[in-house]
N, C-alpha and C positions, 0 to 999 in steps of 0.2 A: 311746612310741617306744623301741624297743630299739636297741642299738648298730648292728645291721644296718640298721635303718630310717634311722638318722642317716647311715650310710655311703651309702645309696642315695637319700637325699633330694637334690633339685636344683631349680634354677630353670628356668622355661620361659616362653615368650611365646606368646599365642594370639590370632590375628586374630579368630577366631569368638567368643571370649569378649567382645571389645570390641563386636562387632556385636550380640550378644545383649543386653549391658548397655545399649547405645544404643537398641535396639528397645524394651526394657522402659521406658526413660525416655520415649521419644517416645509410646509407647502409653498411659502413665500420665497424660499431660497435666499433670504436675507443673510448678510454676513455678520449681522449684529451678534456679538458673542453672548451666549447664554450657556449655562452649565450643561454639559453632556450632549448637546444637540448634534455635534459632529459624530459622536459615537452612535447616536440614534438614527442618523440619516439612512444608513443602509437598511436597517430594519423597517423604517418608514417606507422606503421604496419597495421593499419586498411585500409589505402589507398592501400596497397599492395594486400589486399584481395578483395577490392571492385572495383578496377580499374585495367587497364593494366599497372600500374606503373612498375611492374617487367619487362615488355617488354622494357620500356625505360631504366631501370637500366642495362639491359643486353647489351645495346649499349655503356654504359659508362665504360671505363677502365682507369687505371692509365696512359696509354700511349696515349689514343686517346678518343676524344669525338666528335661525328658528329656535324658539324657546323649548320646543319639545325634545330636541336632541341634547340639550343641556339645561334641564329644568333647574330653577334656583333651589339651593339647598334649604333645609328646614332648621338645622341646628348645628352645633359644634361637633356633635357625635355622628354627623353624616358619613356614611360609608359608600363605597362604589356600588354595593348591592342596593342600597337605598336609592341612589341616583338612577341605576338601570331599571329598577322597579317603577320609578316615576316616568321614565321614558316609555316603558311598555304600557303603562296605564293611561297614557294620553288619549283622549277621545279622537277617533278618526276625523271628525269634523274639524277639530283644532289642527290636527296634522295637515289636512288638506289646505286650510287657510294659510298656514305658515309656509308650506311648500310653494303655494301660489305667490305669496309675497316675496319669497326668496327669488323665484324665477322672474318676477316682474323687474327686479333690479339687476338680475344676472341671468339672462336666458340660457337654457341648457339645450343645445342643438343635438346632442348625441341621442339617437333613438334608443340605444340600450339603457342609458341612464334614465330616460323618461319612462321606459317600460318598468324598470325597477321601482321608480318613485310612484308608479300607479298601482303597485301591489296593495291589496287590502290589508296585509300584515306588515306594512312598511315600518311602522313604529317598532315592532318586534324585530324585524330584520336589521334595522339600523342599530338597535340596542345590542344585537349580537356582534355587529361590526365594532361598535364602541367597546364592548367587553373584550374582544380580541385585542384591539389596539391598546386598551388600558393595561392588560397583563404583559404585553410585549414592550410597551414604551414607558409607562409611568410606574407601574407597581413596584419594581425593584428599588426605585428612588423615593417612593411615597413616604416612608417613615421620616426621612430627613426633611422632606418638603412640608409634611404636616406639622412637624415640630416647629418649623419657622413660622407657619401661619398661626399656630397656637401661641407662640411667644408674642406675636403681634397683637393678638386679641388680649392677652394678659396685660400687655403694656397699655393698650387703649382702655381696657376696663378699669385699670388703676387710675388713669387720667379722668375717666368718666366719674368715678366715685369721689375723686378729689375736687374736680373743677367743672364737671358737667360735660354735655355733648360737644360744646364748642372746643374744649380742650381735647376731648377724645378724638375728634376728627381733624384736629390741626395737623397739617402735614400729610393728609391722606393722599393727595395728588395735586400738582400745580393747577390742574383744570377744575378742581373741586373746591368750593368755598361756601361759607354761610353768607346769605344775602337776603335781606327783607323777609326774615322769619322763614326762610326755606333754604334748600341746598341748590346752589347754582353750579351747573357743569358746563364749562365753556367748550367751544369747538364741536358741538354735537352735530351729527350728520343731519338730523331732523329736529331742530330746536322747537320745543313746544312745552307749555306748562303741564305738569303732571300733578294731579291731586291724589293723595294717598288714601283719603277717605277714612282716616283713623286706623288703618291697618299697619302703619309704620313702614320702615325701610329695613332691608337686609344689607348688612355690610360684610363683604366677603373678601378676605385677604387672599392673594394669589401670588405664586412665585413666577409662573411663566407669563403672566399678563404684563410684567415689567417690560418697558417703561410706560405702558399705556394704561388706560382706564376703560372699563366697559360698563354698560348699564342694561338692566331689564326694565322696559317701560310698557310693554304690550300686555294686554289682558290675554288669557286669564291668570298670568303668572304673577307672583309677588314681585313688587318693585325692589330692585337691588342695585347696588354699586359694587363692582369687582375692582379692587385696587391693588397696587403692588404692596406686598407684605414688607414690613420693616426687616432689616437685617439680612437681606438676601445675599449680601456679600459673603456671608458665612458659607455659601456654596462654593466659594473660591478660596476661602481661608484654610490654613495659614498661608498668605501669599509671599512672604518675604524670605523664605528659607533659601539661602544660596546652596550650591552643591556642597560647599565646605560645611555649612551648618547641617545639612542633611546627613553628611558623612558622620558628623559628631553625634547625631541623633540615632542613626540605625547602623552605623558602620560603613566604611568606605566601599567595600565590595557590594553590599546590599544596596547602597545608594546608587552605584554605577548600574546595577541591574534594573532598579526601579526607574531610573532616568532613561535607560535604554528601551524600556517598554512603552514608549510613546505610541507604538504600534504593536499588535500582538506578535509574539515570536515563540519559537520552540527553544528547548534547552540547547540544542546543537547550534541554532542560529545565534543565541545569546553568547554561547561560548566563543563563537567566531567573532562576534562584535566586540567582546570585552577581552579577548585573548586569555580567557580563564579555562581551567579544566572542566570538562563536562560534569564530573562528579561534584566538584566544588559549586558549580552553578546550581545543580540539583539541590544540594543541601541548603543553599541560601534561598532558593525559590520556595522551598517547603516552609522556611521560617516566615517569609513574607506572606505566603498564602495563609498560614495559621493566624497571622496578625491581621488578616482582613484587607491587605493591601493589593492582593492579586486574586484573580479567578483563573480557572483552567478548564479547558474543554478539548475533547479529542477532535482532530481534523485529519481523517485518513489514518496514517500510521504514526502521526505526531500528536503531541499534546501541546496546545498553544496556551501561553500565559498572557494575560492582559491585566492592566491596572483596573481596580475598582474605582468608583467615585472618590473614596477616601484616598486611594493610592494616587489618583490624579491630583487631588488637593495637596497632598504632602510633596509630590514631585514638582508641582507648579512653581517655577521661579519667575514667571512673568508678572507684570504689573496687573492687578485685578481690575475689572471694570468698576467704575465709580458707583457706589450704592447711593441712590437718591434718598434713602431713609436710613442713615447709619444708626 
């Protein structure tokens, strides 16, 4: 990194980076605990049947991901609309090159997927798939996730103003370090020197990339490092509330109902589970719903209640995963 590179390096936030990382996680079937993924798995499986999500997933491999389906962001104000517009604006020549590179490392034998990938409007088509997946999988939780990434940027910007880039990037990721006037990333699939040419580097905090790190190194995209945002443990916090402490906080009956809703249930089912009167259960559920701890949706003749992410956090009495960036 030259002086010009340092002057032009900056932080940015990418909604599509989060979506891609989540899709990789859901497709891998890994048991590694990340927030909300067990809740999202049924929706993910439904999207695989209802959309061409599997065509997109076929392009993603551990060693490579086409830049056109997740173009690097431009700023901290990046929105999902900005990301999708960049996908749709990608020249078809770039799209074809990146699809060929993805298939070189991970052949796609399915004739149906190959036919879809050969469409002249493939960038627009995959942008539609991404937009659908975004609204179903990420959008409801995005305000919380974005706040985490923004807090990371604020912290690192403070370090940058006080002690320079070395301090700002300290603790970025165990695989990332300053070395010989450049940034060295260990364990790269295709290790090679990258010259930034004075354009600088994008640093993109992410929630769902944890505990990994990802990079953009291919032209024509801006070079970027996507790293785990600091403070991701807040997705699990507050972790140490026992059932007694929870009872003290919201009342014993409401605590029982909140803990019982590890899976969606109707009022009648909850009354049976807790041995409470249906009317009493209804009253307490309304309070928990108004407090933002529950959502409700009709299923046939019943209304099913389920915990929101906030409800999950408050009801969680398990030991949270270790945050590598506390």
